[in-house]
N, C-alpha and C positions, 0 to 999 in steps of 0.2 A: 504494500500500500504506500502511496506517495505521502511522505511525512509532512509535506507542506499543505495538505488538505486541512480544512478548518474543523474545529470541534463544534458540534451542534448542541445548543442549550435551549430548552424550551420550558414554558410555564403557561398557566392559564391567563396571566396578566403581566404585571411588572415586577412582582416580588423576586423572580429569578434573576433580576439584575444584580442582586447581592452576590449570587453565585458567580456571575460574570465578573464582577469586581474582584472577587477572591481569586478567580482564575487569572485575571490580568496581572495581579500582584505576584502570584506564585509561578505562573507560566508566561512571562512577558513575550516569549517568542512565538506563542501559538495564536493563530487566527481563530476567530469565533463568529458563528452565525447564531444570533439570538432570535427566537420566535416567541412572541407573546400573543395569545389569542384574546386580545382586548375587546373584540366585538361580542364574545360569548362568556366573558368572566361575569360572575363567579361560577366555578365548577362545583363548589361544595353543595349546592342545592339541587344538582342534577342527578339523574339516575345513573347507575353503574353502566348500563348499556350506552347511554348518551356520552358519558365520559370516555368510554372505550372507543366509540366511533370518532369523537373529536380528536382523541389522542392519536388514533391511527392516521387520520388526515395529516396531522402535524408531522408525524414521523415520516410519512411518504414524501412530504414537501422537503424535509431536511435531507433525506436520502437523495433526493433529486439535486441537492446542492453539493453532492459528493463529499459529505462529511466523513471523517475518519473515526469519530466517536460520538455517541449520543449521551447527553446528560439530562435526566429528568429532574428539573429544578422545582417542580411543583409537588408538594407533599400529597395533595389529593390524587393527582395522576399516579404518583409512585405507589400510593396505598391501594388503588383499585384497578390500575391498568398496566402494571409493570410487565405482566405476561404478554400483553398486546405489543408493547414496545419491543421486547426481546424476540417475539415471533417474526415481526416485520423487519427487524434490523439484520437478521441473518448473521453474517460473520462480523458485522460492525459491533465493537464492544459497547455495552450499555452500563452506565452508572446511574444511581439516583440518590437523592438527598437522604432518604430514609436508611438505605444501606450504609452510607458514609457515616451518618450520625450514630447509628447503632454500633458499628464497629468501634468508633472512637469512644463511645460511652462505656462499652464493656471493657475495653482495653485500659481505660483510665480510672475505673472504679475500684477502690481498695476495700470498701465496706460492703460491696455488692448490693448497693442500693442506689437506684437512679430515678430521678424525676423527669417527666416529659411534659412540656407544654406545647399546645398547638391549637389549630382551629377545631371546632366541634366535629367536623367531618373526619379529620385526621385522627383525632383522639378516639372517636367512636369506632373507627376501623380497626383499632388496636394494632396497627401495622408496626409501630416501633417496638411494642412489647413482644410481638411475635418474632420479629427479627432478632431482638436481643436474647430472647429465650432459646433460640436456635444455637446461639453462640455460648450461652451460659444458662442452663435450665434452672439453676438455683438463684439467679439474679432476681431481686425484688424491684419491680417497676411501679411507680406511682404516677398516674397520668392526670393532667388537669387541662380542660378546655378553657381557652382565653379569647372568647369571641370579640371583645372590645379592642384588642391590641391592633388588629389590622386597620380599622378606621382611624384610630389614634395616630398610628404611624403615618398613614396617608394624609392626615391633617397636619403633620409636621410637629405634633406635640410630643417630642422625644424626651423632654425633660420638664414636662408640665406637672403641676401638682395633681391634676386629675389622673394623669397616667401613673404617677407614683402611688397614689392611693389605690388605683385599680390593680397595679402590680402587687401591692402588699396583700390585698384581698385574695387574688388568684393564687399567690405563692404560699399563703399561710398553711393550707392543708398539706402541701407537698413538703414544705420545710419542717413541718411537725414530725415527719418521718426521718429515719436515719438514712439520709442520702448525701452523697459527696459529689454528685454530678447532676447537672440539669441540662437536658437536651432542648435546644431552641428549635422546636419542630415546625417552624414556619419560616419561609424566606423573608418575611417582613421583620422578624424578631431581631436579627443582628443589629438593626438600627437602634434597638433599645438596650444593647449590651451594657453600656455604662450604668444606666438606671437599674437594670436587672441585677447587675453585679453588686450594686450598693444594697439593694433589697435582700438579695440572697445571702450576702456575707462572704467573708474570705474563705470559709471552710468548704464552700460549694464551687466546683469548677463548672463553668458554662461551656457546653458543647455546641459550637456554632456550626450549623448544617452547611453554611456556605464555605467556610475555611476547611472543614473536614472533607467536603466534596472535592475541593481544589487539590488537597493533599492526596486523596485517593486517585484522582485523575492523573496527577504527576507520576505516581507510582505505577499505574497501569500503562501509561504511555511508554514509560521507560522499559517496563517488563515486556511489552509487545514490540519494542524497537521502532515505534512510530512517532517519537517526540520530534518536534521541529528542530532542524539543524540551524535555523536562523539565517539561512541564505536569502530568504525573502522577508521583507518587513511584515510584521503582524498586521492583519486587516480585520476590522470589526464591522459587522453588519447587524442592523436591528430591523426585524421584520415583524409587523403587527397586522391584525385583521381590521383594526379601526384605530384612528388617532384622536382620542378625546383631547379636549383643550388642556387638561391637566397632565397629560401623559409626559410631555417634555419636562415640566417642572418636577414632578414626582420621580420620574425616571432618572433624572440627573442627580437627585438627592440619593437615590438607591445606588447609583453607579459611582458617585463621587467625582464625576467629571462630565464634560459635555457629551451628549449623545450624538451630535452631528446629524446627519440625514437619517430619517426613519422611513423605511419602505413599507408600503401597504399592499397586501394581497387580498384578493377576493376569491372565495371558493366558487 
């Protein structure tokens, strides 16, 4: 496989840009095509069949862009449609944020107690707990849905008193248990890391799904011998199905840099 081909990253909206940001920092030589299905977000309220159908469409599009790796940056897609992605990808390697987060959480927990926070759909799917229990059946997992975090992040209230109070309420039952790791099971949550670290305290390690995915991608590319050799400059493309007025502003907050041109596709 041509190592200069891009990595394909996709999400139901803009949250996956935190994964792109982590990839840019960890793998500056790699080109990336990001796909956000902004016309049909949110996925969390849709049926499994619909999510699988939408996911299949996105995977087919990215395969058409000749990507060398697929990264599922949406926890909802990873929870309910991972098999669809792998079936369509064929020999193209597939990673997802749940796999990366679960591996990092299990490897780093000394007390064998892990907390997971995420959207209601992700938490109700029990996907993180299932993945972690495959790695360590004796691990204790405490999950907590945090439905208000996504709108607070998109509003830009990253260090607002309302967000702080909300975090304290959500984390209270998890922190009451003996946990030493907290998995941020939504791609919006890395933007809340400073606040969550303050609320959780020094004894709890935050497992960031974006940075753990970037680390896993780096290891897998090296293992497969398809890491970019840097002979061509890294190229970044952003493809969406709709361009809401706030996409540019919120997207640049997630990415930490200018988005540049955003392409729009219609199914």
